[in-house]
C-alpha positions in Angstrom: 0.0 0.0 0.0 1.3 3.4 -0.9 1.6 6.1 1.8 1.1 9.8 1.3 4.1 11.9 1.7 3.9 14.8 4.2 3.4 17.5 1.6 0.5 15.7 -0.1 -1.0 14.9 3.3 -0.8 18.6 4.5 -2.2 19.9 1.2 -5.1 17.5 1.5 -5.7 18.8 5.0 -5.8 22.4 3.6 -8.4 21.2 1.0 -10.5 19.7 3.8 -10.3 22.9 5.9 -11.4 24.9 2.8 -14.7 23.1 2.9 -15.6 25.0 6.1 -15.8 28.3 4.3 -19.2 29.7 3.7 -18.1 31.8 0.7 -20.2 30.6 -2.2 -17.6 31.5 -4.8 -14.1 30.9 -3.3 -13.3 28.3 -0.7 -9.7 28.6 0.6 -8.0 26.5 3.2 -4.7 26.8 5.0 -2.8 24.3 7.2 0.3 25.0 9.1 2.7 22.2 10.4 5.8 22.4 12.4 9.2 21.0 11.5 8.3 17.7 13.2 5.1 17.4 11.0 2.8 18.2 13.9 -0.2 20.5 13.3 0.0 24.1 14.5 -3.0 25.8 13.1 -5.7 25.8 10.4 -7.8 28.5 8.8 -10.3 29.2 6.0 -11.6 32.3 4.5 -14.6 33.8 6.3 -16.0 36.7 8.3 -14.5 37.5 11.7 -15.7 35.5 14.6 -18.8 36.8 16.5 -20.1 38.8 13.6 -23.8 38.5 12.7 -23.2 37.1 9.2 -26.7 37.9 8.2 -25.7 41.6 8.3 -22.9 41.1 5.7 -22.7 40.1 2.1 -20.7 37.6 0.1 -21.1 39.9 -3.0 -17.9 40.4 -5.0 -19.1 42.9 -7.6 -16.2 45.4 -7.7 -18.5 48.0 -9.3 -20.3 48.3 -5.9 -18.9 50.4 -3.1 -16.1 48.5 -1.3 -18.1 48.3 2.0 -20.9 46.5 0.1 -18.7 43.6 -0.9 -17.1 40.7 0.9 -13.6 42.2 0.4 -14.1 44.7 3.2 -14.8 42.1 5.8 -13.5 38.6 5.0 -10.4 37.2 6.7 -8.2 35.2 4.3 -7.4 31.5 5.2 -3.7 32.3 5.8 -4.6 35.2 8.0 -7.0 33.1 10.1 -4.4 30.3 10.5 -1.7 32.7 11.6 -4.1 34.5 14.0 -5.2 31.3 15.6 -1.7 29.8 16.0 -0.8 29.3 19.7 2.8 28.4 19.0 5.7 30.1 17.3 5.5 29.8 13.5 9.2 30.2 13.0 10.4 27.4 10.7 6.9 26.0 10.2 5.4 25.1 6.8 2.2 26.6 5.4 0.0 24.9 2.9 -2.7 26.9 1.2 -5.2 26.1 -1.6 -5.0 29.5 -3.3 -2.0 31.8 -4.0 -1.6 34.3 -1.1 -2.4 38.0 -1.7 0.3 40.6 -0.9 -0.9 41.2 2.6 -0.9 37.5 3.5 2.5 37.0 1.9 3.9 39.8 4.1 2.4 38.0 7.2 3.9 34.7 6.1 7.3 36.3 5.7 7.1 38.3 8.9 6.2 35.1 10.9 9.3 33.4 9.5 7.5 30.5 8.0 10.0 28.2 6.3 7.9 27.2 3.3 4.6 28.1 1.6 3.1 25.4 -0.6 0.2 26.2 -3.0 
């Protein structure tokens, strides 16, 4: 029987995490593992915790005012995984199902993550 290598396993975990997103158009998942292949954190794209989601929209029409689209409110998967991590991320590996935006890339670099796999 063939075994999954760690990179494939962690990317599959990121895909599974992405299924928690309520975004009807873009589901993104992120999984962070330490150097010993232990899980550190996960995240998916969604509204901040404790918000009444019925008061916000998943609209992505860029012709609308910014505050009337999801872009003004949604946390990215990488952002959520980094925010929820309880341990140091230095040297850890991040697996994400969509290429990180500039802001998330800066967070990944600042937290000294060793590797980002997409």
